[in-house]
C-alpha positions, 0 to 999 in steps of 0.5 A: 059190015057193021053199022054203028048206031048212036045210043041216043037214037029215038025209036023212030030213028032206030027203026029207020036205020035198021030198015035203010041198012038192011040189017040182018042182025042187031047186037046191043047191050041191054043197058048203058048208064040209065038207058034201057036198050031192051025198051028202045029196041022193043019200041022201035021194032015192035012185034018182037015180043010175039015173034021168035028168031028168025024174025019175019017183020014186015017193016024190017024184012031182012032182020032175023035176030036181035042179040043182047050181050052183057 
């Protein structure tokens, strides 16, 4: 199942969407126009910079991978 996420989501909104959708995999483009999704995802999910896949984040227990495509 795919869950579309708005490119205008704030970090708090993205974190809530990921948690409530029980995402296992998040796929994103690194940037779009002037938006950096790398920064957005890092701010929203926190702790990814200290982890390696498969992730084990307490706030998002089902998330295992984040793919940047493009």
